[in-house]
N, C-alpha and C positions, 0 to 999 in steps of 0.2 A: 532431367531432374535434382540429381549431386550440386548442381550447381542451386537450385533454388532453396534444395535444405541447406548448403553451408550459407547462402543469403540469410534464411530463418533463423539458424545457429546465431550468427552475427549479430542480427537484430535482437536478439532474446539477450545476447550478452551486453548488448550496450542500453536495454531496456532495464538490466540487474545495475549497470551503472546510474540510469535515471533515475532509481529507487534509491540508490546509494543518495543521490544528489539530493533526492525529494524525500522520499517515503521515511528512510533512516535519520536521514538528520532532523526531520520538522520530529521526529520520536523524539531523538537525543535534547531537540531544541529546550526541552522542560529541564533535565538535566543543567544543560549549559547556562541558560537562561537566568538561571537561579544562582549560579556562579559556585555549584559542589563540584564539577569536573572541568578539567581543563579540555577542548574539542576535541584535539586529536587521542588523547587519553579514552576518551570517552570512547572514541572509534572502535578501536581496537577491543575494551574490553565489548561492545556491541555485537562485534565480527562474530566472536566468541558461539555466544547465545544463538546468535543469526543462523549460523550452522548447524547449529543444534536444531533448533526449531524444523528449519527445512528438510534435516534426514529424518528425523522424528513423527511430523505431521504433515511435511509437505507433499505426501502423498495424497491426503484426504483433499487437497485441489485442482492437482495435475491432472487425474480423470474427469473429475466434473468440468474443468474448464476445457481441456482438449478433445474430451467427447461426447460428454452429454449435453450444452445446452446447444451443440449442433450436430448430428449428429449424418452419416454416410460417409463417401471418400471422397468429397471433394474438397477437403484441404490437403488430403493425401494426392490422390491423381492429379491437384490444381495449385500445389504450394506456393508460385509466385508471387500470384498477387498477395497472398496473407501474407509472406515476407517482407515484400512492400511497406504494407500495412504495420505490421513491427516494428521496420527499422525508424519509419517514419514517427511510429508513433517515441520510439525512443530519441528522437532526436528531437521532439515537441519537450516532452518529460526534461531533458536535459539544459535545454532553453529555458525553459522555466524556472528551474533551477537555478540559473545564471542573473534571472531576472529576481531571485528570492521569494519565488511563489512558490507553495508547495501543490505539486500537482497530482491526481490518482491515476500512479500506473494500470490499476484495476480497469479503471472505469476507459484508459487507450486500446486497451488489451481486449475487454469484452465489448466495445464498442465497436471495435474493428470486426471483429470477428461475427458478429451479429449481422453487420451492414453488408462483408461478405459475403454472409452462410445465405441470407434473401435474396441477396442480387444473384447469386450464384444458382441459388438451388430455384429461380425463377427461369432463368435462361437456362440453363443444363438439364435441368428437369427434375421432375422428383425423384427418381431413384439414385441422385447426385446428392441430396443432401435432405435432411430432415430437421425444421425448427422444432425443437424442445418446446413447445412453448408454457408450457408448467415450470419446468426451471429456468424459465428464463424471468418469469414474471417473478419468481423468487425471490432471483438477482435483483432485479428493480426494486421489489418492495426492500430488500436488507439493504442497499444505498440509501435509503429514505429512510429504512430504519435504527443504523447504525450510531449517527451523527447526534438524533434523540437520544439513545440510551446510554451514549458515552456522555453527550451533557446531564445528564439527570443524575447516573452514576459517580461524577466525578462532583458533581455539585453535595450529593450526600457525602460522599466520601471526606470533602473538604470538609463542610460542617460538623461530622465525627472527629477528623484528627485535630480540628483546631479546637476543639472541648478538650481532648486527650494531652494534645502538645501544650495546652496552657496550665496543664496540672503538675507540670512537669519544674519543678523551681530550682532546680540544678544545670548552670548554663551550659558546661561541657557536658552533660547527659544529655541533654538539649540535641546539643550542635552534633554529637555523636548519633543519635537516634534522626536526626535530618538526615547525615551524610548516606544513612545506612539504608535508610527508608526509599531517598530517591536511586542507590546503587544498587538495590533487589527490586525494585518497581521500572527500573528502568532497564535489566537484564532480562527480566521478564517479558518487556516489552520487544527487546530484540529476539525474544525465544518465538513471541507469538507471531512477529515481522518475519520471520524467517517460515513458519509454518503457510502463513495464508499467503502475506507478499510475492516472498520466492516460490511459492506454490504456483501461485496463479502464472507468474512471467513462463515458471517453465511449463506452463500450460501450454501457452500458447505455440511456443516451438512443441510439443508435442502433438498437437491440432494436426501439425504436418508433417509427422513422422509417423512410419507405420508400424505396426507390431504393440506388442503389450508393454505395459507400464511393470519394469522389475526394477529390482532394489540398488542394482551397479548403474544403472542410466542414472534414477534418479540421486545417488550418493556423485556422481560426477559430476552434475548437471548442479547439484547442490552447491558444490565445492568451490565449481570454477563461479557461478554465480556469487557466490559470497564474497570473491576475489573481486569482482567488480563494485559489488557493492561498495566493498572499501575503497576500491579508486573514485565513485565515483563521490562518494561521503567527503575525502579528503579535496577531491578537487574543484566541488560546487555546492557542496553544503553549506558552506556557514553561511552564506546568506541568508537561506531557507532556518537556519535557526535562530536568527535574529529576528525573521520575521514571527516565527511560532512562539521562538522564547519567550521576546518583551514585546513585540509590535500588535499583540494582541491584545493582553493583559498584561498587568508587573505582574513576574512571578513571583512567592514567596516559596520557603523548603515545603511549606502544606503545602500549597499550591502544584508543587510542582511534582508531588508525591500522588494526588488523588487525582490529579487530571493524565497521568502515566497509567495508575490503576484503572483509571474509570474507561479509556480508550483499549486498553490489553484484556481488558474483562469482557468487553463490547465482542471486539475481534477475536479474539477468543472462541465466544459462546456460539458464533457464526461459522469458526472452522470447522466445529463439527458437526455443520450441516453440511459442507462441502459451496459455501456459499463464499464468493469474492470479495471481500470488504473492503476498505480502504484505511489504513494509518493514518491516511492525511486526514482524512476527514472528522477521524475519531479523535484525533490527538489535540485538533483544533478546536474540535468541539469539547474536548474536554476540558483545553483551556478557558475554553470561554464559561465552561459552568464550574469550574473552581474560581474563577476573576467574580462572577454571580454572587460566590458562596464568602467570599472575602467581604468585596465593596463593589458594588453592579455600575457604580461611575466610572469605575475603572473602565471598564468594557470600551474595547472602541470598534462602536458599531457600525461604523465607515466601512473598515477594513475588514470585517466581517463578513460585510454584504457581496466587497465585490469578490469577494473568495467563494459567499456562494454563489454567486453568478458564475466563477469560472467553472465551479462543481459540475454545474448545470450545462453548459457548452459542450464540456470537453467532449463527454461522450458521445453528444449528437453529431461534431465533426467528425467523430473517430468514428463513429457510424456510417456515414456519409461518403467518408473517404473508401470505406472498404466496399460500402455500396458499388461507388464509382469505380474500382478500380478494376473489380470482378467484372462490372458491367463492359469495362474496354476490353479485358481479358477475351469475353466472348463475342462479344460482336465483330 
């Protein structure tokens, strides 16, 4: 049992590094793509607000992810297959970041847990597991809703900011507003990512761990996760930044601020309801929404379609992997 928990902890930290390479990096892609901040300085600034978000609001996701979608003692009494799912998920997220593709850590975690819970419940018996159908449906609907909400908010905000910034005639004041806007929206994004993203990652480990969610546990895991997020962002994040910062649509300071705010507001809203949703999906949709507001012809439709296909396949494959591992474990 202790070996399985150690493997689960290792997988969780690897997922945090993957989130740093994928989710955190593409969240910073707007600021870096607009050339407001150099990449490495942005990582350190975002790390601070990421940790604040995880400590302040990460608990809103840890319990729902760890105990509310799949209830019962299955993951606590049989943690090895779940640990392997988390480990494989972390490796996949890191690999996708290596190729510069933003992949959702939320989807690989949740998909693997649902697949494992379904297969484990079927083979181990109803006493071992209970699938919370209502909660699962809420999560799936939130995955569909988040990109649409982010796209709409980013489109509206970009249209609004464009008019406001055009009214500023002083170039120095305008540049200052641009810089402050991108920094403020970027720090807010990092905070939201700590609350939702890192909370989801910790929730995967919490599912395999017995006991209650306590503040010391949350703070310790948040600090360890934040360190690994920064490591992942430094090691592999720049390729994803290029994809989000300029690969989907050219970014101006106006569209950078709008896409960051639109994505962050969308994810923060759903965080209040304990729903694990992807900042990768939100920021990519935000960049597209802001690009449509600036000039629809600049949006690279082929790249967007490829990302959407990956978003659909990712949770399905993770679900199948979780189901397969628990099936092999019990057979």
